[in-house]
C-alpha positions as CSV (number, residue, x, y, z in Angstrom):
1,M,24.1,-41.0,-10.2
2,A,27.5,-39.5,-9.8
3,M,27.0,-37.4,-12.9
4,L,23.5,-36.3,-11.6
5,I,25.1,-35.0,-8.4
6,S,27.9,-33.3,-10.4
7,A,25.2,-31.6,-12.6
8,G,23.3,-30.6,-9.4
9,N,26.5,-28.8,-8.3
10,F,25.9,-26.3,-11.1
11,L,22.3,-25.6,-10.1
12,F,22.8,-25.4,-6.3
13,G,26.1,-23.5,-6.7
14,N,24.2,-21.0,-8.9
15,L,21.6,-20.6,-6.2
16,A,24.1,-20.1,-3.4
17,V,26.6,-17.7,-5.0
18,N,23.8,-15.1,-5.4
19,E,23.9,-14.7,-1.6
20,V,27.3,-15.8,-0.4
21,P,30.8,-15.2,-2.0
22,P,32.2,-18.1,-4.1
23,L,35.1,-18.7,-1.8
24,V,32.8,-19.0,1.2
25,L,30.8,-21.7,-0.6
26,A,34.1,-23.4,-1.5
27,F,35.1,-23.3,2.2
28,W,31.8,-24.9,3.3
29,R,32.2,-27.6,0.6
30,S,35.7,-28.7,1.8
31,F,34.8,-28.3,5.5
32,I,31.7,-30.5,5.3
33,A,33.5,-33.0,3.0
34,A,36.3,-33.3,5.6
35,I,33.7,-34.0,8.3
36,C,32.1,-36.7,6.0
37,V,35.6,-38.3,5.6
38,L,36.5,-38.1,9.3
39,P,34.6,-41.4,10.2
40,F,36.9,-43.3,7.9
41,V,39.9,-41.8,9.7
42,L,38.5,-42.9,13.1
43,A,37.3,-46.3,11.9
44,K,40.7,-47.3,10.4
45,R,42.7,-45.6,13.1
46,A,44.7,-43.8,10.4
47,N,47.5,-41.3,11.1
48,P,46.8,-38.4,8.7
49,L,49.4,-36.2,10.5
50,R,52.2,-38.6,9.7
51,Y,51.0,-38.8,6.1
52,F,51.1,-35.0,5.8
53,V,54.6,-34.8,7.3
54,Q,55.8,-37.4,4.8
55,N,54.3,-35.5,1.8
56,A,53.9,-32.0,3.1
57,L,54.8,-29.9,0.0
58,R,53.1,-32.1,-2.5
59,I,49.9,-32.5,-0.5
60,S,49.8,-28.8,0.2
61,I,50.1,-28.1,-3.6
62,L,47.3,-30.6,-4.3
63,A,45.1,-29.0,-1.7
64,I,45.6,-25.5,-3.1
65,V,45.1,-26.7,-6.7
66,G,42.2,-29.1,-6.2
67,V,40.3,-27.9,-3.1
68,V,40.8,-24.1,-3.2
69,F,41.2,-23.0,-6.8
70,T,39.1,-25.6,-8.6
71,P,35.8,-25.0,-6.7
72,W,36.4,-21.3,-6.2
73,L,36.7,-20.7,-9.9
74,V,33.6,-22.9,-10.6
75,Y,31.5,-20.9,-8.2
76,L,32.8,-17.6,-9.6
77,A,31.6,-18.9,-13.0
78,L,28.3,-19.9,-11.6
79,R,27.4,-16.3,-10.8
80,S,26.3,-16.4,-14.4
81,D,22.9,-18.0,-15.2
82,D,24.3,-19.4,-18.5
83,L,24.4,-22.9,-17.0
84,I,24.1,-24.6,-20.4
85,D,27.3,-23.0,-21.7
86,L,29.1,-23.7,-18.4
87,G,28.0,-27.4,-18.5
88,A,29.5,-27.7,-21.9
89,G,32.7,-26.4,-20.6
90,Y,32.8,-29.3,-18.2
91,T,33.7,-31.7,-21.0
92,S,37.1,-30.0,-21.4
93,V,38.5,-31.8,-18.3
94,P,39.7,-34.9,-20.2
95,L,41.2,-32.8,-23.0
96,L,43.0,-30.5,-20.6
97,T,44.3,-33.6,-18.7
98,I,45.8,-35.0,-21.9
99,L,47.4,-31.7,-22.8
100,L,48.9,-31.3,-19.3
101,S,50.1,-34.9,-19.4
102,A,51.9,-34.2,-22.7
103,V,53.7,-31.3,-21.1
104,L,54.3,-32.5,-17.5
105,L,54.5,-36.3,-18.1
106,R,56.0,-36.1,-21.6
107,E,53.3,-38.4,-23.0
108,R,53.3,-38.4,-26.7
109,L,50.3,-37.4,-28.9
110,R,49.5,-38.8,-32.3
111,P,49.0,-36.4,-35.1
112,V,45.3,-37.1,-35.3
113,Q,45.0,-36.2,-31.7
114,Y,46.0,-32.7,-32.5
115,L,43.0,-32.7,-34.8
116,G,40.8,-33.6,-31.9
117,V,42.4,-30.8,-29.8
118,A,41.8,-28.3,-32.6
119,L,38.1,-29.4,-32.9
120,A,37.5,-29.1,-29.2
121,L,39.2,-25.7,-29.1
122,A,37.1,-24.5,-32.0
123,G,34.0,-25.7,-30.1
124,A,35.2,-23.8,-27.0
125,L,35.6,-20.6,-29.0
126,V,32.1,-20.9,-30.2
127,F,30.9,-20.8,-26.6
128,V,33.5,-18.2,-25.5
129,F,32.1,-15.7,-28.1
130,R,28.5,-17.1,-28.0
131,G,28.6,-18.0,-31.7
132,N,28.7,-14.4,-32.6
133,L,31.3,-13.1,-35.0
134,T,30.9,-9.6,-33.8
135,N,31.8,-10.7,-30.3
136,L,35.0,-12.3,-31.7
137,I,36.0,-9.2,-33.7
138,E,35.3,-6.8,-30.8
139,F,36.8,-9.4,-28.4
140,K,33.8,-9.7,-26.0
141,P,34.4,-13.1,-24.5
142,H,32.0,-15.0,-22.2
143,L,33.9,-14.5,-19.0
144,A,32.0,-17.1,-17.0
145,F,32.8,-19.8,-19.6
146,L,36.5,-18.7,-19.4
147,L,36.4,-19.1,-15.6
148,M,34.9,-22.6,-16.0
149,I,37.8,-23.5,-18.4
150,A,40.3,-22.1,-15.8
151,S,38.7,-24.2,-13.1
152,N,38.9,-27.3,-15.3
153,S,42.6,-26.5,-16.0
154,F,43.2,-26.7,-12.2
155,R,41.1,-29.9,-12.0
156,A,43.2,-31.5,-14.8
157,L,46.4,-30.3,-13.2
158,Y,45.4,-32.0,-9.9
159,L,44.8,-35.3,-11.7
160,V,48.1,-35.0,-13.6
161,L,50.1,-34.2,-10.5
162,L,48.6,-37.2,-8.7
163,K,50.0,-39.4,-11.6
164,K,53.3,-37.6,-11.8
165,W,54.0,-37.9,-8.1
166,D,52.5,-41.4,-7.9
167,L,50.2,-40.4,-5.1
168,H,47.0,-42.4,-4.3
169,P,45.3,-40.5,-1.5
170,K,43.1,-42.8,0.5
171,P,40.0,-41.2,2.1
172,E,41.3,-41.9,5.7
173,E,44.7,-40.4,4.9
174,G,45.6,-38.3,1.9
175,L,42.1,-37.2,1.0
176,F,41.3,-36.1,4.5
177,V,44.5,-34.2,4.8
178,I,44.0,-32.5,1.4
179,L,40.5,-31.4,2.5
180,V,41.7,-30.1,5.9
181,I,44.6,-28.1,4.3
182,G,42.2,-26.6,1.8
183,T,39.8,-25.6,4.6
184,I,42.6,-24.0,6.6
185,V,43.8,-22.0,3.6
186,M,40.4,-20.6,3.0
187,S,39.4,-20.1,6.6
188,P,40.9,-16.5,7.1
189,I,38.8,-15.2,4.2
190,F,35.8,-17.1,5.4
191,L,36.1,-15.8,8.9
192,A,36.7,-12.2,7.7
193,Y,33.6,-12.4,5.6
194,E,31.4,-13.7,8.5
195,A,32.9,-11.1,10.9
196,S,32.0,-8.3,8.4
197,T,28.3,-9.3,8.1
198,P,25.7,-8.0,10.6
199,K,24.4,-11.5,11.2
200,P,27.1,-14.2,10.7
201,F,25.8,-17.5,9.3
202,D,22.4,-16.0,8.7
203,Y,21.8,-17.6,5.3
204,S,18.5,-18.4,3.7
205,W,17.2,-22.0,3.7
206,Q,18.0,-22.1,0.0
207,V,21.7,-21.4,0.7
208,W,21.9,-23.8,3.6
209,G,20.4,-26.5,1.3
210,S,22.9,-25.7,-1.4
211,I,25.8,-25.8,1.1
212,C,24.6,-29.2,2.3
213,F,24.3,-30.5,-1.2
214,V,27.8,-29.4,-2.4
215,G,29.4,-30.5,0.8
216,I,27.7,-33.9,1.3
217,G,26.9,-34.6,-2.3
218,M,30.1,-33.5,-4.0
219,G,32.4,-34.1,-0.9
220,A,31.2,-37.6,0.1
221,I,28.5,-39.3,-2.0
222,Y,30.0,-38.3,-5.4
223,L,33.5,-39.5,-4.3
224,H,32.3,-43.0,-3.4
225,L,30.1,-43.3,-6.5
226,I,33.0,-42.4,-8.7
227,N,35.3,-44.8,-6.9
228,F,32.8,-47.6,-7.2
229,G,32.0,-46.9,-10.9
230,T,35.7,-46.6,-11.8
231,K,36.4,-49.9,-10.1
232,E,33.6,-51.7,-11.9
233,L,34.0,-50.2,-15.4
234,G,37.6,-49.1,-15.6
235,A,38.9,-45.6,-15.7
236,S,38.6,-45.0,-19.4
237,S,35.0,-46.2,-19.6
238,A,34.0,-44.4,-16.4
239,S,35.4,-41.1,-17.7
240,L,33.1,-41.2,-20.7
241,F,30.1,-40.7,-18.4
242,S,31.3,-37.1,-17.8
243,Y,29.6,-36.3,-21.2
244,L,26.2,-36.8,-19.5
245,V,26.9,-33.8,-17.2
246,P,26.1,-31.1,-19.9
247,I,22.9,-32.9,-20.8
248,F,21.8,-33.0,-17.2
249,V,22.8,-29.4,-16.7
250,A,20.9,-28.3,-19.8
251,V,17.7,-30.1,-18.6
252,E,18.0,-28.5,-15.1
253,A,18.6,-25.1,-16.6
254,I,15.6,-25.4,-18.9
255,V,13.2,-26.9,-16.3
256,V,14.3,-24.9,-13.2
257,L,15.6,-21.6,-14.6
258,G,13.6,-21.4,-17.8
259,A,16.8,-21.2,-20.0
260,E,16.6,-21.5,-23.8
261,L,18.7,-23.5,-26.1
262,H,20.5,-21.7,-28.9
263,L,22.0,-23.0,-32.2
264,Y,25.6,-22.1,-31.3
265,Q,25.3,-24.3,-28.2
266,G,24.5,-27.3,-30.3
267,V,27.3,-26.6,-32.7
268,G,29.9,-25.9,-30.0
269,A,28.9,-29.0,-28.0
270,V,29.3,-31.2,-31.1
271,L,32.7,-29.8,-31.8
272,I,33.9,-30.2,-28.2
273,V,32.6,-33.7,-27.7
274,S,33.9,-34.9,-31.1
275,G,37.3,-33.4,-30.5
276,V,37.6,-34.8,-26.9
277,L,36.5,-38.2,-28.1
278,I,39.1,-38.3,-30.8
279,A,41.8,-37.2,-28.4
280,T,40.9,-39.3,-25.4
281,R,40.1,-42.6,-27.1
282,L,43.4,-42.5,-28.9
283,H,45.1,-41.5,-25.7
284,F,43.7,-44.5,-23.9
285,E,44.8,-46.8,-26.8
286,V,48.4,-45.3,-26.7
287,S,48.4,-45.8,-22.9
288,R,47.4,-49.5,-23.2
289,T,50.0,-50.0,-25.9
290,D,52.7,-48.5,-23.8
291,H,51.9,-50.7,-20.8
292,A,51.4,-53.9,-22.8
293,P,54.0,-56.7,-22.3
294,H,56.5,-56.9,-25.1
């Protein structure tokens, strides 16, 4: 269910950014998500202000990385209708997390893991240049796919920083604060946009529906489903479900948008998934070995 909601974010985001700027949609997503988390703050009588004061710099960085740049770049990419390609790019998150962990956390990689990285990068290049050698020679990249990879890099950086700083933001404290800071950071641009339009907040019903989906679905329901699934299955097993997202996105794009599958998409997807599986499975094995009692 969590992966279905994540895939729906592609479709509804694509519908909304044809009418409102990507940063405006990102603002609504974090604003509605913060409202959805607020009942937890009130129910548990938490003190998010004190939590922010104690972790001001780190929480602010996490908000900018995870709440501002990650969705903003996603919705910039979703101005393109090539949802099948963009869905395949989603699988790069585990790989980018491992690479950033190696750099920032100094986690070692096995030689065969570099093979996995190379395979995944080769698959990404297939999508970047749409499987066309002429595009590669003339350097005509798929800009929307590159934006999706950039978004995934910020998403991976967010996850690695959580681990590096040993932060575990609870919904009623850290998560609420991160969402509020992200909303505040984006609010000047959001207000400037609404002030410049003849009829502020005069969106079509399709856009309002998309805003509600990305705000409530991704900001509240998705979060709880992920937390539940990770608790029941374990982080490594739960992370493998992310490979369902490109499949769901492809089905949505074909059924709703009338998209067509191309051979290069199959080749690129196989390379990416194979490479990520090699790198991530060995990464989990190394992590378990490092934390095993000696």
